[in-house]
TORPA-4810 file (N, C-alpha, C, O; in nm, 3 decimals):
<nodes>
NODE_1_3.305_-1.219_-2.023_3.176_-1.154_-1.997_3.198_-1.005_-1.991_3.296_-0.957_-1.934_M
NODE_2_3.106_-0.931_-2.049_3.116_-0.787_-2.047_3.074_-0.730_-1.912_3.010_-0.797_-1.832_S
NODE_3_3.111_-0.607_-1.889_3.073_-0.541_-1.762_2.923_-0.532_-1.750_2.867_-0.550_-1.642_R
NODE_4_2.855_-0.505_-1.863_2.709_-0.493_-1.857_2.647_-0.627_-1.823_2.550_-0.630_-1.747_E
NODE_5_2.696_-0.735_-1.873_2.643_-0.869_-1.841_2.660_-0.899_-1.696_2.569_-0.951_-1.632_T
NODE_6_2.777_-0.866_-1.642_2.807_-0.889_-1.501_2.714_-0.802_-1.418_2.663_-0.846_-1.315_I
NODE_7_2.690_-0.679_-1.461_2.602_-0.587_-1.388_2.459_-0.642_-1.387_2.390_-0.632_-1.286_A
NODE_8_2.414_-0.700_-1.498_2.281_-0.758_-1.506_2.271_-0.873_-1.405_2.172_-0.884_-1.332_V
NODE_9_2.372_-0.957_-1.402_2.372_-1.072_-1.307_2.375_-1.022_-1.165_2.308_-1.080_-1.080_L
NODE_10_2.449_-0.918_-1.136_2.451_-0.862_-1.000_2.316_-0.806_-0.964_2.270_-0.826_-0.852_I
NODE_11_2.252_-0.737_-1.058_2.119_-0.679_-1.030_2.015_-0.789_-1.010_1.929_-0.777_-0.923_L
NODE_12_2.022_-0.895_-1.089_1.927_-1.006_-1.070_1.954_-1.079_-0.939_1.861_-1.129_-0.875_L
NODE_13_2.083_-1.085_-0.897_2.113_-1.141_-0.767_2.055_-1.055_-0.654_2.006_-1.106_-0.553_S
NODE_14_2.063_-0.927_-0.672_2.009_-0.831_-0.577_1.858_-0.853_-0.567_1.803_-0.855_-0.457_S
NODE_15_1.791_-0.870_-0.680_1.645_-0.889_-0.682_1.612_-1.021_-0.613_1.515_-1.028_-0.537_V
NODE_16_1.689_-1.124_-0.637_1.665_-1.254_-0.572_1.683_-1.244_-0.420_1.601_-1.296_-0.344_L
NODE_17_1.788_-1.176_-0.377_1.811_-1.159_-0.232_1.696_-1.083_-0.168_1.649_-1.121_-0.061_I
NODE_18_1.650_-0.978_-0.233_1.539_-0.898_-0.185_1.410_-0.984_-0.178_1.331_-0.970_-0.085_S
NODE_19_1.391_-1.071_-0.276_1.274_-1.155_-0.279_1.278_-1.260_-0.166_1.175_-1.290_-0.104_S
NODE_20_1.395_-1.311_-0.141_1.408_-1.407_-0.029_1.379_-1.337_0.101_1.313_-1.395_0.187_I
NODE_21_1.427_-1.213_0.118_1.402_-1.144_0.243_1.252_-1.111_0.259_1.202_-1.110_0.371_S
NODE_22_1.179_-1.086_0.148_1.034_-1.066_0.160_0.966_-1.193_0.208_0.876_-1.186_0.291_Q
NODE_23_1.006_-1.307_0.159_0.954_-1.434_0.205_0.983_-1.456_0.353_0.898_-1.505_0.427_I
NODE_24_1.103_-1.418_0.396_1.139_-1.432_0.536_1.049_-1.342_0.625_1.008_-1.383_0.733_M
NODE_25_1.021_-1.221_0.575_0.935_-1.130_0.652_0.791_-1.189_0.663_0.726_-1.179_0.767_L
NODE_26_0.745_-1.249_0.553_0.612_-1.310_0.552_0.606_-1.426_0.651_0.510_-1.439_0.727_K
NODE_27_0.708_-1.511_0.650_0.715_-1.624_0.747_0.710_-1.570_0.887_0.638_-1.622_0.971_I
NODE_28_0.788_-1.465_0.914_0.790_-1.407_1.047_0.657_-1.347_1.085_0.615_-1.356_1.201_S
NODE_29_0.588_-1.286_0.990_0.458_-1.225_1.017_0.352_-1.330_1.046_0.254_-1.299_1.114_A
NODE_30_0.368_-1.450_0.999_0.274_-1.558_1.024_0.295_-1.627_1.157_0.212_-1.708_1.199_N
NODE_31_0.406_-1.593_1.224_0.432_-1.652_1.357_0.378_-1.559_1.465_0.359_-1.439_1.443_K
NODE_32_0.354_-1.617_1.582_0.313_-1.534_1.696_0.431_-1.527_1.792_0.503_-1.624_1.814_S
NODE_33_0.446_-1.412_1.848_0.555_-1.384_1.943_0.500_-1.339_2.075_0.386_-1.292_2.082_Y
NODE_34_0.576_-1.353_2.179_0.530_-1.319_2.313_0.504_-1.172_2.329_0.408_-1.135_2.396_G
NODE_35_0.582_-1.087_2.270_0.562_-0.942_2.282_0.566_-0.874_2.148_0.612_-0.931_2.049_T
NODE_36_0.517_-0.752_2.145_0.519_-0.674_2.020_0.661_-0.645_1.977_0.691_-0.640_1.858_R
NODE_37_0.750_-0.626_2.074_0.889_-0.599_2.042_0.956_-0.719_1.971_1.037_-0.701_1.880_L
NODE_38_0.921_-0.838_2.015_0.980_-0.959_1.952_0.928_-0.979_1.808_0.990_-1.050_1.728_L
NODE_39_0.816_-0.918_1.776_0.768_-0.928_1.636_0.866_-0.860_1.543_0.882_-0.903_1.429_E
NODE_40_0.931_-0.756_1.590_1.025_-0.680_1.507_1.171_-0.708_1.536_1.257_-0.684_1.451_Y
NODE_41_1.200_-0.759_1.652_1.339_-0.788_1.689_1.359_-0.938_1.710_1.387_-0.983_1.821_L
NODE_42_1.344_-1.014_1.603_1.375_-1.154_1.608_1.472_-1.184_1.495_1.482_-1.107_1.400_N
NODE_43_1.542_-1.295_1.505_1.650_-1.324_1.406_1.598_-1.324_1.260_1.671_-1.281_1.172_P
NODE_44_1.479_-1.371_1.234_1.428_-1.377_1.099_1.410_-1.236_1.040_1.448_-1.209_0.926_L
NODE_45_1.351_-1.148_1.119_1.329_-1.009_1.071_1.460_-0.938_1.057_1.481_-0.873_0.955_V
NODE_46_1.549_-0.947_1.153_1.674_-0.881_1.147_1.757_-0.927_1.028_1.817_-0.846_0.958_I
NODE_47_1.760_-1.059_1.005_1.830_-1.112_0.890_1.769_-1.060_0.758_1.841_-1.023_0.665_T
NODE_48_1.635_-1.060_0.754_1.569_-1.013_0.632_1.603_-0.868_0.602_1.629_-0.833_0.486_A
NODE_49_1.604_-0.784_0.702_1.643_-0.643_0.679_1.791_-0.629_0.644_1.828_-0.541_0.566_Y
NODE_50_1.875_-0.714_0.700_2.014_-0.714_0.660_2.029_-0.754_0.514_2.113_-0.700_0.442_G
NODE_51_1.948_-0.848_0.471_1.949_-0.887_0.328_1.902_-0.775_0.237_1.955_-0.755_0.127_M
NODE_52_1.799_-0.699_0.285_1.755_-0.580_0.207_1.873_-0.483_0.189_1.893_-0.425_0.083_F
NODE_53_1.949_-0.466_0.298_2.063_-0.373_0.289_2.163_-0.422_0.189_2.210_-0.343_0.107_F
NODE_54_2.198_-0.551_0.192_2.291_-0.609_0.093_2.236_-0.590_-0.049_2.310_-0.555_-0.141_V
NODE_55_2.106_-0.613_-0.064_2.043_-0.597_-0.191_2.059_-0.452_-0.245_2.084_-0.431_-0.364_S
NODE_56_2.043_-0.357_-0.158_2.058_-0.215_-0.197_2.198_-0.186_-0.242_2.218_-0.117_-0.342_T
NODE_57_2.296_-0.238_-0.171_2.436_-0.218_-0.210_2.465_-0.281_-0.345_2.532_-0.220_-0.428_I
NODE_58_2.415_-0.403_-0.370_2.434_-0.469_-0.498_2.368_-0.392_-0.610_2.424_-0.380_-0.719_L
NODE_59_2.249_-0.339_-0.584_2.181_-0.260_-0.684_2.259_-0.138_-0.722_2.271_-0.106_-0.841_T
NODE_60_2.314_-0.069_-0.622_2.397_0.052_-0.648_2.519_0.015_-0.729_2.557_0.088_-0.820_M
NODE_61_2.582_-0.100_-0.698_2.695_-0.145_-0.773_2.660_-0.172_-0.919_2.731_-0.130_-1.010_L
NODE_62_2.549_-0.242_-0.939_2.507_-0.275_-1.076_2.475_-0.152_-1.156_2.505_-0.145_-1.275_A
NODE_63_2.415_-0.053_-1.092_2.376_0.069_-1.162_2.495_0.151_-1.211_2.478_0.242_-1.293_L
NODE_64_2.612_0.121_-1.163_2.730_0.189_-1.215_2.754_0.156_-1.363_2.810_0.236_-1.438_R
NODE_65_2.710_0.037_-1.403_2.741_-0.011_-1.538_2.613_-0.035_-1.623_2.623_-0.082_-1.736_Y
NODE_66_2.498_-0.004_-1.569_2.374_-0.027_-1.645_2.300_0.107_-1.660_2.312_0.194_-1.573_L
NODE_67_2.226_0.124_-1.767_2.141_0.240_-1.776_2.028_0.229_-1.675_1.978_0.119_-1.649_P
NODE_68_1.988_0.340_-1.618_1.882_0.339_-1.515_1.757_0.277_-1.569_1.683_0.215_-1.493_L
NODE_69_1.729_0.293_-1.696_1.602_0.242_-1.754_1.596_0.088_-1.747_1.487_0.032_-1.755_S
NODE_70_1.706_0.023_-1.733_1.704_-0.126_-1.726_1.671_-0.173_-1.581_1.620_-0.284_-1.564_M
NODE_71_1.698_-0.095_-1.483_1.678_-0.139_-1.344_1.534_-0.177_-1.312_1.511_-0.286_-1.259_S
NODE_72_1.435_-0.093_-1.341_1.296_-0.134_-1.307_1.251_-0.257_-1.382_1.174_-0.337_-1.330_P
NODE_73_1.299_-0.272_-1.505_1.259_-0.388_-1.585_1.313_-0.515_-1.517_1.238_-0.610_-1.496_I
NODE_74_1.439_-0.516_-1.485_1.495_-0.636_-1.423_1.443_-0.659_-1.281_1.433_-0.773_-1.235_L
NODE_75_1.412_-0.548_-1.213_1.358_-0.562_-1.076_1.218_-0.623_-1.075_1.172_-0.674_-0.973_E
NODE_76_1.150_-0.617_-1.191_1.015_-0.678_-1.198_1.026_-0.830_-1.189_0.925_-0.898_-1.167_S
NODE_77_1.146_-0.883_-1.204_1.165_-1.027_-1.185_1.130_-1.069_-1.042_1.104_-1.187_-1.016_A
NODE_78_1.128_-0.975_-0.950_1.091_-1.007_-0.810_0.950_-1.066_-0.802_0.923_-1.151_-0.717_S
NODE_79_0.861_-1.020_-0.889_0.725_-1.079_-0.888_0.731_-1.230_-0.919_0.657_-1.310_-0.861_Y
NODE_80_0.818_-1.265_-1.011_0.832_-1.406_-1.046_0.898_-1.481_-0.935_0.850_-1.588_-0.896_I
NODE_81_1.008_-1.431_-0.881_1.079_-1.498_-0.772_0.990_-1.517_-0.649_0.984_-1.625_-0.591_F
NODE_82_0.922_-1.411_-0.610_0.836_-1.417_-0.489_0.721_-1.515_-0.511_0.685_-1.589_-0.420_V
NODE_83_0.663_-1.515_-0.629_0.550_-1.606_-0.655_0.595_-1.752_-0.653_0.526_-1.839_-0.600_S
NODE_84_0.710_-1.778_-0.710_0.758_-1.918_-0.708_0.795_-1.963_-0.569_0.764_-2.075_-0.529_I
NODE_85_0.864_-1.875_-0.494_0.901_-1.910_-0.357_0.775_-1.922_-0.269_0.766_-2.008_-0.181_M
NODE_86_0.680_-1.834_-0.294_0.553_-1.841_-0.219_0.479_-1.974_-0.244_0.417_-2.030_-0.153_G
NODE_87_0.485_-2.022_-0.366_0.423_-2.148_-0.402_0.488_-2.264_-0.327_0.420_-2.347_-0.267_Y
NODE_88_0.622_-2.268_-0.331_0.694_-2.380_-0.269_0.707_-2.369_-0.116_0.694_-2.469_-0.045_F
NODE_89_0.732_-2.251_-0.066_0.760_-2.236_0.077_0.635_-2.205_0.160_0.626_-2.245_0.276_L
NODE_90_0.542_-2.134_0.103_0.426_-2.090_0.178_0.295_-2.157_0.133_0.187_-2.129_0.183_L
NODE_91_0.311_-2.248_0.034_0.198_-2.325_-0.018_0.090_-2.234_-0.078_-0.029_-2.268_-0.075_K
NODE_92_0.130_-2.118_-0.134_0.032_-2.031_-0.198_-0.005_-2.089_-0.332_0.074_-2.160_-0.393_E
NODE_93_-0.124_-2.059_-0.378_-0.177_-2.116_-0.502_-0.150_-2.028_-0.622_-0.138_-1.906_-0.610_K
NODE_94_-0.139_-2.090_-0.739_-0.128_-2.018_-0.865_-0.263_-2.026_-0.935_-0.314_-2.136_-0.957_F
NODE_95_-0.321_-1.916_-0.970_-0.440_-1.915_-1.057_-0.396_-1.902_-1.199_-0.281_-1.867_-1.225_S
NODE_96_-0.482_-1.929_-1.293_-0.450_-1.907_-1.434_-0.417_-1.764_-1.462_-0.328_-1.734_-1.542_R
NODE_97_-0.488_-1.676_-1.396_-0.464_-1.534_-1.415_-0.326_-1.492_-1.365_-0.257_-1.412_-1.428_R
NODE_98_-0.287_-1.547_-1.254_-0.154_-1.518_-1.200_-0.045_-1.571_-1.288_0.055_-1.503_-1.311_K
NODE_99_-0.062_-1.693_-1.338_0.036_-1.752_-1.429_0.048_-1.668_-1.556_0.159_-1.644_-1.604_I
NODE_100_-0.065_-1.625_-1.609_-0.064_-1.538_-1.730_0.008_-1.409_-1.702_0.085_-1.362_-1.786_A
NODE_101_-0.015_-1.349_-1.585_0.053_-1.226_-1.549_0.203_-1.242_-1.536_0.281_-1.159_-1.583_G
NODE_102_0.242_-1.349_-1.473_0.386_-1.375_-1.455_0.454_-1.404_-1.593_0.569_-1.367_-1.617_L
NODE_103_0.379_-1.472_-1.682_0.431_-1.496_-1.817_0.449_-1.366_-1.891_0.547_-1.349_-1.963_A
NODE_104_0.357_-1.274_-1.874_0.368_-1.141_-1.940_0.488_-1.064_-1.883_0.562_-1.000_-1.958_L
NODE_105_0.508_-1.072_-1.752_0.624_-1.007_-1.692_0.753_-1.062_-1.751_0.842_-0.987_-1.791_I
NODE_106_0.762_-1.196_-1.753_0.881_-1.260_-1.808_0.902_-1.222_-1.955_1.015_-1.196_-1.995_L
NODE_107_0.797_-1.219_-2.033_0.809_-1.179_-2.171_0.856_-1.034_-2.183_0.939_-1.002_-2.268_L
NODE_108_0.804_-0.949_-2.099_0.847_-0.807_-2.100_0.997_-0.795_-2.066_1.068_-0.718_-2.130_G
NODE_109_1.042_-0.868_-1.970_1.185_-0.866_-1.932_1.269_-0.913_-2.052_1.370_-0.852_-2.087_I
NODE_110_1.225_-1.024_-2.113_1.302_-1.078_-2.227_1.304_-0.982_-2.345_1.408_-0.963_-2.408_L
NODE_111_1.190_-0.922_-2.376_1.186_-0.830_-2.490_1.271_-0.707_-2.462_1.348_-0.666_-2.548_V
NODE_112_1.258_-0.648_-2.342_1.331_-0.527_-2.311_1.483_-0.557_-2.307_1.563_-0.475_-2.351_F
NODE_113_1.520_-0.671_-2.254_1.662_-0.706_-2.240_1.726_-0.734_-2.373_1.847_-0.716_-2.388_S
NODE_114_1.648_-0.776_-2.471_1.700_-0.804_-2.605_1.727_-0.676_-2.684_1.801_-0.679_-2.783_A
NODE_115_1.670_-0.566_-2.644_1.685_-0.442_-2.721_1.823_-0.379_-2.698_1.853_-0.274_-2.754_L
</nodes>
């Protein structure tokens, strides 16, 4: 595997980790806590922000071997990851419009990555 391929996989892993942490924050936001402080200082939120930090480190590592122009394209995969996880974990619905939008995002990623 080339360095660029490994960097793409690292960046996509970073995007997935970030997407998981967003779902964790949403789950935490849907819960009620005894105090305002516990809304922000609970294991779910702290873990989610730790995952954001790991995601940032992985992104920086991947950008050593990728052109900067590729980063936003691959990071748009987060829309797909979050939507799929939202469907399965949060029981969010998919409209036809949302499915079409996600398909366009995926097509854009594939077209750009093939260049």
